[in-house]
SETORVO-37006 format. One record per residue (C-alpha): residue in three letters; z, x, y. Coordinates in steps of 0.02 Angstrom, whole numbers. Each point is the difference from the previous one (the first is absolute). Layout:
N
node type: ALA zz: Z xx: X yy: Y
...
//
This chain:
125
node type: MET zz: -23 xx: -27 yy: -15
node type: LYS zz: 13 xx: 94 yy: 180
node type: CYS zz: 102 xx: 8 yy: 155
node type: GLN zz: 8 xx: -143 yy: 126
node type: GLN zz: 62 xx: 109 yy: 125
node type: ILE zz: -137 xx: -50 yy: 162
node type: LYS zz: -6 xx: 146 yy: 100
node type: SER zz: -27 xx: 13 yy: 184
node type: ASP zz: -179 xx: 11 yy: 1
node type: GLY zz: 17 xx: -187 yy: -114
node type: GLN zz: -95 xx: 72 yy: -131
node type: PRO zz: 121 xx: -20 yy: -150
node type: CYS zz: 91 xx: 153 yy: -83
node type: GLY zz: -135 xx: 34 yy: -154
node type: ALA zz: 116 xx: 99 yy: -104
node type: PHE zz: 62 xx: -53 yy: -159
node type: ALA zz: 207 xx: -103 yy: 26
node type: MET zz: 149 xx: 70 yy: -89
node type: THR zz: 60 xx: -68 yy: -190
node type: GLY zz: 97 xx: -127 yy: 61
node type: SER zz: -53 xx: -44 yy: 167
node type: GLU zz: -137 xx: -51 yy: 103
node type: CYS zz: 24 xx: 177 yy: 140
node type: CYS zz: -76 xx: 173 yy: -54
node type: TYR zz: 111 xx: 143 yy: 44
node type: LEU zz: -19 xx: 31 yy: 165
node type: HIS zz: 11 xx: -212 yy: 22
node type: ASN zz: 132 xx: -51 yy: -129
node type: PRO zz: 179 xx: -56 yy: 139
node type: ALA zz: 91 xx: 99 yy: -142
node type: ILE zz: -34 xx: 158 yy: 13
node type: PRO zz: 87 xx: 88 yy: 142
node type: SER zz: -110 xx: 47 yy: 138
node type: GLU zz: 90 xx: 198 yy: 11
node type: GLU zz: -52 xx: -6 yy: -203
node type: LYS zz: -167 xx: -64 yy: 60
node type: ARG zz: -15 xx: 137 yy: 147
node type: LEU zz: 16 xx: 130 yy: -114
node type: ALA zz: -104 xx: -68 yy: -149
node type: GLN zz: -151 xx: 45 yy: 158
node type: ILE zz: 59 xx: 144 yy: 39
node type: GLN zz: 17 xx: 61 yy: -183
node type: GLY zz: -183 xx: -52 yy: -61
node type: GLY zz: -51 xx: 33 yy: -148
node type: ALA zz: 113 xx: 137 yy: -37
node type: ASN zz: 75 xx: -92 yy: -127
node type: ARG zz: -153 xx: -31 yy: -78
node type: ALA zz: -53 xx: 184 yy: -13
node type: LEU zz: -31 xx: 50 yy: -162
node type: THR zz: 124 xx: 155 yy: -85
node type: ILE zz: -20 xx: 59 yy: -173
node type: ALA zz: 180 xx: 69 yy: -72
node type: GLU zz: -64 xx: 129 yy: -108
node type: PRO zz: -190 xx: 61 yy: 8
node type: LEU zz: -120 xx: -95 yy: -153
node type: PRO zz: -27 xx: 180 yy: -140
node type: ALA zz: -173 xx: 70 yy: 12
node type: MET zz: -116 xx: -43 yy: -115
node type: SER zz: -187 xx: 71 yy: -67
node type: LEU zz: -142 xx: -83 yy: 85
node type: GLU zz: -152 xx: 90 yy: -63
node type: THR zz: -93 xx: -159 yy: -128
node type: PRO zz: 6 xx: -170 yy: 26
node type: THR zz: 112 xx: -27 yy: -161
node type: ASP zz: 171 xx: 103 yy: 144
node type: ALA zz: -74 xx: -137 yy: 149
node type: VAL zz: 26 xx: -130 yy: -151
node type: LEU zz: 174 xx: 59 yy: -51
node type: LEU zz: 61 xx: -1 yy: 175
node type: LEU zz: -57 xx: -153 yy: 39
node type: ALA zz: 111 xx: -51 yy: -153
node type: ASP zz: 134 xx: 97 yy: 69
node type: THR zz: -4 xx: -67 yy: 149
node type: ILE zz: -12 xx: -192 yy: -42
node type: ASN zz: 135 xx: 12 yy: -109
node type: ARG zz: 143 xx: 93 yy: 116
node type: VAL zz: -63 xx: -168 yy: 154
node type: ARG zz: 40 xx: -101 yy: -138
node type: ALA zz: 187 xx: 93 yy: -65
node type: GLY zz: 5 xx: -19 yy: 171
node type: GLN zz: 11 xx: 196 yy: 45
node type: LEU zz: -158 xx: 31 yy: 86
node type: ASP zz: -58 xx: -142 yy: 184
node type: VAL zz: -122 xx: -82 yy: -17
node type: ARG zz: -102 xx: 80 yy: 189
node type: ILE zz: 40 xx: 161 yy: -125
node type: ALA zz: -79 xx: -76 yy: -151
node type: ASN zz: -156 xx: -91 yy: 79
node type: CYS zz: -44 xx: 199 yy: 120
node type: ILE zz: -6 xx: 68 yy: -168
node type: GLY zz: -93 xx: -127 yy: -55
node type: GLY zz: -133 xx: 17 yy: 107
node type: LEU zz: -17 xx: 190 yy: 2
node type: SER zz: -15 xx: 12 yy: -181
node type: GLY zz: -148 xx: -132 yy: 18
node type: HIS zz: -72 xx: 153 yy: 108
node type: LEU zz: 50 xx: 125 yy: -141
node type: LEU zz: -93 xx: -110 yy: -132
node type: LYS zz: -163 xx: 27 yy: 78
node type: ALA zz: 19 xx: 134 yy: 54
node type: LEU zz: 21 xx: 64 yy: -174
node type: GLU zz: -136 xx: -80 yy: -53
node type: ILE zz: -123 xx: 57 yy: 120
node type: ALA zz: 67 xx: 181 yy: -41
node type: GLN zz: -46 xx: -39 yy: -187
node type: LEU zz: -165 xx: -85 yy: 41
node type: LYS zz: -38 xx: 171 yy: 96
node type: ASP zz: 58 xx: 96 yy: -135
node type: LYS zz: -105 xx: -103 yy: -132
node type: ILE zz: -125 xx: 36 yy: 146
node type: ASP zz: -10 xx: 174 yy: -8
node type: ILE zz: 10 xx: 43 yy: -171
node type: ILE zz: -166 xx: -121 yy: -44
node type: ASP zz: -74 xx: 105 yy: 136
node type: THR zz: 15 xx: 165 yy: -88
node type: LEU zz: -44 xx: -68 yy: -138
node type: ILE zz: -159 xx: -55 yy: 83
node type: LEU zz: -23 xx: 180 yy: 69
node type: THR zz: 37 xx: 87 yy: -151
node type: LYS zz: -161 xx: -110 yy: -127
node type: ARG zz: -111 xx: 12 yy: 164
node type: ALA zz: 61 xx: 233 yy: 8
node type: ASN zz: -40 xx: -21 yy: -206
node type: ARG zz: -148 xx: -97 yy: 0
node type: HIS zz: -82 xx: 159 yy: 108
//
């Protein structure tokens, strides 16, 4: 449900109302003005990502490695050990990694085919 408060310009607030209230956090009369002021000053500071301990390094040289990374990430999210925003970043980067690995593998195959063609041509002459 949207906040029922009307702003000074006559437009509805548009923010989502808090559970059990018709108003958003900033328009909720049950929340003291000082608490609202402090929340505005802090901004997104309380939403900053922090990692208690770094995730272990993983080999990322093959598509199988990327699959293992994704499986590990999924399991950590499901267990509540990894923030979803970090998992989304890992997922996006994994997609780029898989594409780069695919291109590298195709280039290696093309190089092998080129070498075979050149060898056959050299043997004919």
